[in-house]
C-alpha positions, 0 to 999 in steps of 0.5 A, spaced: 336 171 869 330 174 865 323 171 864 325 168 858 330 164 861 325 159 864 322 155 858 319 150 863 313 149 868 313 143 873 308 143 878 307 151 879 314 152 878 318 156 873 324 151 871 330 153 868 335 147 866 342 148 865 347 141 864 346 137 871 343 144 875 335 144 875 333 152 877 326 153 880 322 159 881 315 161 884 314 169 884 309 171 889 303 176 889 307 179 895 313 181 891 317 175 894 320 170 889 322 163 892 328 160 889 330 152 889 337 150 886 338 142 885 344 139 883 343 132 879 350 130 880 352 132 887 344 130 888 343 136 893 339 143 893 338 149 897 332 154 897 331 161 899 326 167 898 329 173 896 325 181 896 323 183 888 319 179 883 326 176 879 330 174 886 336 179 886 333 183 892 336 182 899 334 175 901 329 173 907 331 167 908 335 160 906 336 153 908 341 152 913 344 146 910 343 142 903 338 137 902 340 130 900 333 127 898 330 130 892 323 129 897 326 133 902 329 139 898 321 140 895 318 139 902 323 145 904 322 149 898 314 148 899 314 150 906 318 157 904 313 158 900 307 158 905 311 161 909 313 167 904 306 167 901 304 170 908 309 176 910 306 182 908 307 186 901 314 187 899 311 192 894 310 200 895 303 201 896 300 195 896 298 192 903 295 185 902 300 179 902 297 176 896 292 180 891 285 176 890 287 173 883 280 170 882 273 171 885 267 167 883 261 163 884 262 156 884 258 151 879 256 144 881 260 140 886 268 141 887 272 135 884 277 132 888 283 127 886 290 125 888 295 129 887 300 127 882 306 129 885 310 124 890 308 128 896 300 126 899 297 131 896 290 133 893 288 136 887 281 141 887 278 143 881 272 149 882 268 150 876 265 158 876 258 160 873 263 164 868 266 158 865 272 158 868 275 152 872 281 154 878 284 148 880 288 148 886 293 143 890 294 143 897 298 138 902 295 134 907 295 138 913 292 144 909 286 140 906 285 137 914 285 145 916 281 146 911 275 141 913 276 143 920 274 150 918 269 148 914 266 144 919 266 149 925 263 153 920 258 148 919 257 148 926 257 154 928 253 158 923 249 153 918 247 149 923 243 155 926 240 157 919 238 149 919 235 150 925 231 155 923 228 152 917 226 145 921 221 150 926 218 153 920 218 146 917 215 145 924 210 150 925 207 149 917 206 141 918 204 136 924 211 132 926 209 125 927 214 123 933 217 117 933 221 113 938 229 114 937 234 109 938 239 109 943 246 109 940 250 111 945 253 105 947 255 105 939 259 111 939 265 110 936 269 116 938 273 121 935 277 118 929 281 124 925 285 128 930 281 134 928 275 131 931 279 129 937 280 136 938 273 138 938 272 133 943 277 136 948 274 143 947 267 141 947 267 136 953 273 139 957 274 146 955 281 144 952 282 149 946 287 149 940 291 154 944 294 148 949 294 143 943 300 141 939 300 135 934 304 131 930 305 132 923 302 125 922 297 126 927 300 120 931 299 123 937 296 130 940 299 133 946 296 138 950 301 142 954 299 148 960 295 150 965 289 149 967 288 145 961 293 139 963 290 139 970 283 139 968 284 132 963 289 129 969 283 130 974 278 127 969 283 121 967 277 116 966 272 120 963 277 123 958 279 115 956 272 113 955 271 119 951 277 118 945 276 111 945 277 107 941 281 111 937 286 115 941 290 112 947 291 118 953 297 118 957 301 122 962 309 124 959 313 128 965 318 134 962 323 138 965 318 142 970 312 140 967 307 135 965 304 133 958 298 129 957 299 126 951 293 122 946 297 117 941 293 114 936 291 107 937 295 101 933 289 099 929 287 105 926 290 107 919 
């Protein structure tokens, strides 16, 4: 189909309707096109990614089955887009998988509102100093990952900068020492999955290389040595460090043992 055959746009996808068929297309900067076809009468759909902007080149990937749920269909389409966008460029002379579309300094605060689609998403709006706005739609996993990365930057980079500022302030003015109340007994422990991973790395030396997580963060799993043995040897210390939000336990697998930290039932 030609460009003029795609008259509609839905959630960033080009859309063309033909009877009870809905054809969706998303063209990526690296020369890959993701196509998704939904049959409204049969209630089924397939997803595929092809080389070339118009989607007629060789197929890179295609869903192995037809999706009978439209929610599952769109979830699969989004996953294929995530995968295809990170592939090397398929265009001659281009090395980046995604060219920089816009770059600018953000003015004021970033607006964040719940997404309008059925999936749990967030819509972020950045206002640039040059006057334009940029709107991004991100999934729950992507926003969790972004928050974790920003937290890591804040901890290892910005915190040093602020420490230097505080040292300068102390040199310029007298510091009044006040008794700091002991709040160690009311430590709530990690809440989110990313906070839990920070605790595992800081207190037990278990890095992300040994950690897996369920998509909904209902459980975090530690596999491989020496991470598993470290946690088993320090089981009581681990239980105290992750309480009350997480419950650790050991699971025997063929030829190995996993440490599984389940989210406590009373945590959402």
